[in-house]
C-alpha positions in Angstrom: 314.4 56.6 22.9 312.6 58.5 25.6 314.0 57.5 28.8 311.3 55.4 31.0 311.8 57.9 33.9 310.5 60.6 31.4 307.2 58.9 30.8 306.4 57.9 34.6 307.3 61.4 35.2 304.7 62.3 32.4 302.2 60.2 33.7 302.3 61.0 37.0 302.0 64.7 36.6 298.5 63.5 33.9 297.1 61.3 36.8 298.3 64.2 39.6 296.2 66.8 37.1 293.3 64.4 36.6 293.0 64.1 40.4 293.0 67.9 40.8 290.4 68.2 38.3 288.4 65.3 39.6 288.4 67.1 43.1 287.3 70.5 41.7 284.5 68.8 39.9 283.9 66.5 43.3 283.6 69.7 45.3 281.3 71.4 42.6 278.8 68.4 42.6 278.7 68.0 46.5 277.8 71.7 46.6 275.2 71.4 44.0 274.1 68.1 46.1 273.9 70.1 49.3 272.2 73.4 47.3 269.8 70.5 46.4 269.3 69.5 49.6 268.9 72.9 50.9 266.0 73.8 48.1 264.6 70.7 49.1 264.3 71.3 52.8 263.0 75.0 51.6 260.3 73.6 49.4 259.6 71.2 52.0 259.3 74.3 54.5 257.4 76.0 51.8 255.1 73.6 51.5 254.4 73.2 54.9 253.5 76.8 55.3 251.7 77.0 52.6 249.5 74.2 53.5 249.0 75.9 57.3 248.2 78.9 55.6 245.5 77.8 53.2 243.8 75.9 56.2 244.3 78.6 58.5 242.0 80.8 55.6 239.4 78.6 55.0 238.9 78.1 58.9 238.1 81.7 58.7 236.3 81.4 55.3 233.9 78.4 57.3 233.9 80.5 60.6 232.2 83.6 58.7 230.0 81.0 56.5 228.4 79.7 60.2 228.4 82.6 61.5 226.3 84.2 58.4 224.6 81.0 58.4 223.1 81.5 62.1 222.0 84.9 61.4 220.1 84.0 58.5 218.6 80.8 60.8 217.5 83.8 63.4 215.9 86.2 61.0 214.0 83.3 59.4 212.8 82.2 63.0 212.2 86.2 63.8 209.8 86.4 60.4 208.2 83.5 60.6 207.0 84.1 64.0 206.0 87.4 63.1 204.0 85.6 60.5 202.5 82.9 62.3 201.6 85.4 65.1 199.8 87.3 62.7 197.9 84.8 60.9 196.8 82.8 64.1 195.2 86.6 65.8 193.3 86.7 62.3 192.4 83.2 62.6 191.1 83.2 65.7 188.8 86.8 65.3 187.3 84.5 62.5 186.7 81.9 64.7 184.9 84.2 66.8 182.9 85.8 64.4 181.8 82.0 63.0 180.9 81.1 66.6 178.8 83.8 67.1 177.1 83.7 63.6 176.2 80.0 64.6 175.0 81.3 68.3 172.3 83.1 66.7 171.1 81.2 63.8 170.9 78.0 66.3 168.5 80.7 68.5 166.6 81.5 65.5 165.9 77.9 64.5 165.0 76.8 67.6 162.4 79.7 68.3 161.2 79.2 64.8 160.5 75.3 65.6 159.8 75.3 69.5 158.2 78.6 71.0 154.8 79.7 71.2 153.6 83.0 69.2 154.0 85.0 72.6 157.6 83.9 72.8 158.4 84.8 69.2 157.2 88.1 69.4 159.6 88.6 72.4 162.5 87.4 71.2 161.8 88.3 67.4 163.3 91.3 67.2 166.5 90.6 69.3 167.8 87.6 67.3 168.0 89.6 64.2 169.3 92.3 65.1 172.3 91.0 66.8 172.7 88.6 63.9 172.6 91.3 61.6 175.3 93.4 63.4 177.7 90.4 63.5 177.2 90.0 59.8 177.8 93.7 59.3 181.0 93.3 61.0 182.3 90.6 59.1 182.0 92.9 56.0 183.8 95.6 57.3 186.7 93.6 58.3 189.0 92.1 55.4 189.0 88.2 54.7 192.4 87.8 52.9 194.8 86.6 55.6 197.4 89.4 56.9 200.5 87.4 55.4 199.6 86.0 52.6 203.4 86.3 51.3 205.8 83.0 51.8 209.6 83.0 53.0 212.1 82.6 50.1 215.8 83.1 50.7 218.4 83.6 47.9 222.2 82.5 48.8 223.3 83.5 45.9 225.7 79.9 45.8 226.2 80.5 42.4 227.7 83.7 43.0 230.1 82.3 46.1 231.2 79.3 44.4 232.4 81.5 41.3 233.9 84.2 43.7 235.2 81.0 45.9 236.8 79.7 43.0 239.3 82.7 43.0 240.3 82.8 46.4 243.9 82.1 47.1 246.5 81.9 44.9 250.1 80.0 44.4 253.2 80.6 42.9 256.3 79.3 42.2 259.3 81.4 43.5 262.4 80.2 41.9 265.7 80.8 43.9 267.3 83.7 42.9 271.5 85.0 43.3 270.4 87.2 45.6 268.8 87.3 48.8 268.2 90.2 50.4 267.0 92.2 53.6 264.8 95.5 54.1 264.4 98.2 56.8 261.3 99.9 57.3 258.7 100.9 60.0 255.2 98.4 59.9 253.2 102.2 60.2 252.6 104.4 57.4 250.7 107.7 57.1 248.2 108.9 53.9 250.5 111.7 52.1 253.5 110.8 53.8 256.5 109.3 51.9 257.4 105.9 53.3 260.8 104.5 52.9 262.2 100.9 52.5 265.9 100.4 52.8 266.9 97.1 51.1 270.4 95.3 51.1 271.0 92.9 48.5 273.3 89.6 50.0 274.4 86.8 48.1 272.6 83.2 48.9 275.5 82.7 51.3 274.7 85.8 53.5 277.3 87.7 52.1 276.5 91.6 51.8 276.7 92.0 47.5 278.3 95.4 47.5 277.3 96.5 44.0 274.3 98.2 42.1 272.6 97.4 39.2 269.6 94.7 40.2 266.6 95.1 39.3 264.6 96.4 42.5 260.6 97.0 42.4 258.5 97.7 45.0 254.5 98.5 45.4 252.3 99.0 48.1 248.5 97.6 47.3 245.3 98.2 49.6 243.3 95.6 51.3 240.2 97.9 51.2 240.2 99.9 48.4 240.2 97.4 45.5 242.3 98.8 42.9 244.5 101.2 44.8 248.1 100.7 43.9 251.1 102.4 44.8 254.4 102.2 43.0 257.6 103.3 44.5 260.9 105.1 43.1 263.9 103.0 43.4 267.2 104.9 44.3 270.2 102.4 43.3 273.1 103.5 46.0 275.2 101.3 43.9 277.0 99.4 46.6 274.2 96.9 47.0 271.5 99.1 49.0 268.4 100.5 47.5 266.1 102.6 48.7 262.5 102.6 47.7 259.8 105.6 48.5 256.4 105.1 48.4 253.8 107.8 49.0 250.0 106.0 50.2 247.0 107.8 49.3 244.6 105.4 51.2 244.1 104.7 54.7 244.0 101.0 55.8 245.4 97.6 55.5 247.9 97.3 52.4 250.4 95.0 51.1 253.8 95.9 50.8 255.7 93.9 48.3 259.3 94.1 47.4 261.2 92.5 44.7 265.0 92.3 43.3 265.7 90.8 39.8 262.0 89.8 39.7 261.8 87.5 43.2 260.7 88.8 46.5 263.1 89.6 49.0 262.6 88.4 52.5 259.4 89.1 54.2 258.1 89.7 51.4 254.8 90.2 50.8 254.3 92.0 54.5 251.3 93.5 55.4 251.7 97.6 55.9 249.2 99.5 58.2 248.6 102.9 56.5 247.1 105.6 58.9 244.9 108.8 58.1 247.5 111.6 58.4 248.2 113.8 61.6 247.3 117.2 61.8 249.0 118.5 64.9 247.7 122.0 64.2 244.8 121.0 65.7 246.4 119.8 68.9 245.1 122.3 71.9 242.4 120.5 74.2 244.2 118.5 76.9 242.7 116.0 79.3 244.3 115.4 82.6 245.3 111.6 82.9 247.5 111.2 86.0 247.8 113.1 89.2 251.5 112.3 89.8 254.2 114.5 92.5 256.8 116.0 90.0 256.5 113.7 86.6 260.1 114.7 84.9 259.7 112.3 81.8 257.1 109.4 80.7 257.1 106.8 78.6 254.4 103.8 77.0 254.5 100.4 77.0 253.0 98.7 73.7 250.1 97.7 75.9 249.2 100.9 76.5 250.9 101.5 80.3 251.9 104.7 81.3 255.4 104.9 82.8 256.0 108.4 84.6 259.7 108.9 86.4 258.9 110.9 89.4 260.9 113.0 92.0 259.8 110.8 94.3 262.9 108.8 93.1 260.5 106.3 92.2 258.8 105.1 88.5 255.1 104.8 88.4 253.1 102.7 86.6 249.5 103.7 85.8 247.1 102.2 83.0 245.0 104.4 80.4 242.6 105.3 82.8 245.2 106.7 85.4 245.0 103.8 88.0 248.0 103.1 89.8 249.2 99.5 88.8 252.5 99.4 90.0 255.6 101.3 91.7 259.4 100.3 90.7 262.3 100.8 93.0 263.1 103.5 95.5 265.0 106.6 96.8 268.9 105.1 96.7 271.9 103.9 95.4 271.5 100.1 95.7 270.2 97.8 92.5 267.1 99.1 91.5 266.7 102.1 93.3 267.2 105.5 91.9 268.1 109.2 92.5 265.6 111.4 89.8 265.1 109.0 87.0 265.0 111.8 84.8 264.9 109.8 81.5 263.2 106.2 80.7 262.6 104.1 77.2 260.6 100.9 77.1 261.1 98.7 74.2 259.0 95.4 74.2 259.1 94.0 78.2 262.7 95.8 78.9 262.7 99.5 80.7 266.1 101.4 80.5 266.5 104.3 83.0 268.7 107.1 82.9 269.6 107.3 86.9 270.7 111.2 86.5 271.6 111.6 90.3 273.3 108.1 90.8 275.1 109.0 87.5 274.1 105.4 85.6 271.7 103.7 83.7 269.9 100.8 84.7 268.2 98.0 82.9 265.2 96.6 84.5 262.2 94.4 83.4 259.1 96.4 82.4 257.5 94.8 85.9 260.7 96.4 87.7 263.1 93.1 88.3 266.7 94.6 88.0 268.7 93.2 85.2 271.9 95.3 85.0 273.5 99.0 85.6 276.5 100.7 84.2 278.3 104.1 84.5 279.4 105.8 87.4 280.4 109.6 88.2 283.5 110.5 85.8 284.4 111.9 82.7 286.0 108.9 81.1 284.5 106.6 78.5 281.7 104.8 79.7 281.5 107.3 83.0 278.5 109.8 83.4 277.9 113.4 85.2 274.1 114.3 84.8 272.8 111.3 82.3 269.1 112.8 81.8 267.9 110.6 78.6 268.3 107.3 77.3 266.9 106.2 74.3 267.4 102.6 72.1 267.8 102.3 68.3 266.7 99.8 65.8 270.3 98.2 66.3 269.0 97.6 70.6 272.3 100.3 70.6 271.7 102.7 73.8 272.1 106.5 73.2 272.6 108.3 76.2 272.5 112.0 76.8 275.5 113.0 79.2 274.4 116.4 80.4 277.3 117.5 82.1 280.2 115.9 80.2 278.3 118.0 77.0 278.4 114.4 75.0 276.3 111.9 73.9 277.4 108.3 74.7 276.5 105.1 72.7 276.6 101.7 74.3 275.1 97.8 73.3 272.3 96.7 75.3 274.4 95.2 77.8 276.1 98.4 78.7 279.6 97.8 76.7 280.8 101.3 75.5 280.3 101.6 71.4 281.1 105.1 70.2 280.7 109.0 71.7 279.4 112.0 70.2 281.3 115.0 71.7 279.6 118.4 72.0 282.7 120.1 73.2 284.0 123.0 71.1 282.8 126.2 69.3 282.3 124.5 65.9 278.9 123.5 64.0 278.7 120.2 65.5 278.9 121.6 68.9 276.6 121.7 71.6 275.9 122.8 75.7 274.3 121.1 78.1 272.5 118.1 75.7 269.1 116.8 77.0 266.5 115.3 75.3 267.4 113.0 72.7 265.3 111.0 69.8 265.7 108.9 67.0 263.5 110.3 63.2 262.5 107.5 61.2 265.9 107.4 59.6 267.6 106.5 62.8 269.4 110.2 62.7 269.9 111.5 66.6 268.1 114.7 67.2 269.5 116.6 70.3 267.8 119.1 72.4 270.4 121.1 73.1 269.2 123.3 76.4 272.4 125.3 76.3 272.4 126.2 72.5 268.5 127.0 72.2 268.7 124.4 68.9 268.0 120.9 68.2 271.0 119.7 66.4 271.0 116.5 64.4 273.4 113.6 63.9 274.1 110.6 61.3 276.4 108.1 62.7 277.8 110.2 65.2 278.6 113.4 62.8 276.8 116.1 62.6 274.4 116.6 59.6 272.4 119.7 60.6 270.3 121.6 63.2 266.6 123.3 63.2 264.1 125.4 65.3 265.2 128.3 68.0 263.2 126.6 71.0 263.9 128.5 74.2 266.3 126.1 76.2 264.7 123.1 75.2 264.9 120.1 77.4 262.9 117.2 75.5 262.1 116.1 72.2 260.0 113.3 70.8 259.8 112.3 66.8 256.9 110.3 65.6 256.8 108.0 62.6 256.3 110.4 59.8 259.5 112.9 61.2 257.5 115.4 62.9 259.4 116.7 65.9 257.6 117.7 69.7 260.1 119.9 71.3 259.6 120.6 74.9 260.6 124.5 76.0 261.9 124.9 79.4 261.2 128.9 79.7 258.4 128.7 76.9 256.5 126.8 79.2 255.3 124.7 76.3 255.9 122.1 73.2 256.3 123.1 69.6 255.8 120.7 66.9 258.3 120.9 63.8 257.7 119.4 60.6 260.5 116.7 58.9 262.0 119.7 57.4 262.3 121.5 60.7 259.6 124.1 60.3 257.8 125.0 63.2 254.1 124.6 62.2 252.6 124.7 65.8 252.9 125.4 69.7 250.7 124.3 72.7 251.4 126.3 75.8 250.2 126.9 79.0 252.1 124.5 81.0 254.2 125.4 84.4 257.1 123.4 83.5 257.4 120.6 80.8 260.4 117.9 80.8 259.7 116.1 77.4 256.7 114.4 75.5 256.3 110.7 75.0 253.5 108.9 72.3 251.5 106.0 72.3 252.6 103.5 69.9 249.1 102.4 69.4 247.5 105.7 68.1 249.7 108.6 68.2 248.9 110.1 71.4 250.8 112.7 72.9 251.2 112.6 76.7 253.2 115.4 78.6 254.5 115.4 81.7 253.9 118.6 83.4 256.4 118.9 85.9 255.2 122.2 87.7 251.8 120.9 88.0 252.1 117.5 89.2 250.1 116.2 86.5 250.4 114.0 83.3 248.1 115.5 80.4 247.3 113.7 77.2 246.2 115.4 74.1 244.6 113.3 71.4 245.6 114.1 67.4 
C-alpha cells in the first residue's frame, strides 16, 4: 500500500504546481488587463485629439466660407450700385426730355387757344423750332436701358457639398508589436536627398536590436496634387533603418513613415520643402550692421542678430540693423567677457566661448547669466583659448579648445563627456582648431587653422577631410550639407558641396572670422572684422 505521507507529498506538489501555474496565468491576465486599460486610455486620448482636429479643421473651413461670403456680398453691392447709378442718370435724362417736350406742347396749345393773330405770328416760328430740336435729340439717343441685365449668382453648392463630403478621413491605427522613433530635420530641399533615421522599439520602450521589419517612407506634396516620392530604405540589421527621399517640388509636404504597416510616432508629419540653393550666384552683399571688430555672429530663430565684439560684449541687432540689446561687459565676473569669440543659440539659450577668460558661459537670449564652466589649464574640462562652441541635437556642447589642440564635448550643464584629441602626426591630427560645425548627419567638421584643411569626425572618430583653405578660421554648414569656410589669409569664404568639392568663393573681405545662416531663409551673415561691419548675402 502506498504510504499516506507519499500521497500527501504528491498532492502537495500538484497543488504547489497548480498555484505556480495560476500565478503565472494571473500575471499574464493582469498584464493583459493593464495593457487593455492602457489601450483604452490611448483610444480615448486619440478620440479627444481627433475631436479637436475635426473642430479646428471645420472652424477654418467656416472662416474661409465666411470670408468668401463677405467678398461676394461686397461685389454684389458694388455691381448693384453701378447698375442703379447708371439707370438713374439715364432715367433723369429721359425725365428732362419729357419735361421739355411737355413744356413746348403746353405753350403751343395755349397760343392756339388764347393768343391773337399778331402773337401767333410772333411766337409761331419759335415754338415749333424748339419742339422739333428736342424731338430730334430724343431720336439721337437710345431709349433702351443702359443696364438691362439682371444680377445672377452661381455658388456651385452641389459641387462644394460633393467636395466637402470628401474632406477628412478617419482610420484605425492598430497596436503594433513595435513602436519607433525617427530623426530628421523639418526642412528639405528640391533635388537634394533627405534622410530619415528610424529606431525600432518594443512597446515597453526598449530598443529592438534586430532588422527585418517592413519599413516604408513616402513624401506627399500638399500643393501639387499627385506628387508623391517613395523612399529607399536601408536596413542596418540592428533595429535602425535609414529612409532616403528626394523631393521634386517645393512647398509643404506630408511625410509618412510606417513600420510593419503602422505609422511610427509623429507620422504623418509636415515637411517644408524649399527651392534648391545656388551658392554660385552668391556675390552682392548688403551691409546690415556697423560694429567695432565683430568676430562672430549667430542668428536667433526670430531673426535677431547676435554679434560678438572686441568691445568684450555681445550686441543684439534686429534685421534692420537697429541695436536692441547689449549683453555683458569687459571683465571676468559672471556674465562678463574677455573676447567672446564663439556664440551659439538654441531656443532662448545662449552659449558663449569666452576666449580670454578660458571658459564657456551659458545665458538666456536676453543676457541673464545661468552658469559657467572651465578654467585655464590642460586637464579634462579645462581650456586654453576656447574659440567656438556649438550645440548638437542631443544638447551636447562641443567646444574648440584651440591652444590645447583638441575638441571637448560636455552636457548642457558643463559636465565633461568626451575629448577629441588633435595632437600627434596621424591623419586624425589637427593644428589650431578654430571653427566647428555639425552637418545634417551629426558629424563634426573642424576648421583646422594650422593644417589648412577641414577634418570630419563621427562620434569622436576621424572619417575624412576636404578642402585646401588658407588658414580656415570658421565653418558653417547648411541643412543640405553645404559648407561655408572662412579663410583668414584668403580674406574670403568658400562654399563646398556635401562631397567636399569647392563650388564658389566670395572675396573682397578685410578679415572674416566665420559665417552664420539665418534659419528662416538661409541668408548668409558674415562678420568682417577688418571692416567693422556685418554683411548679409541673400541666397
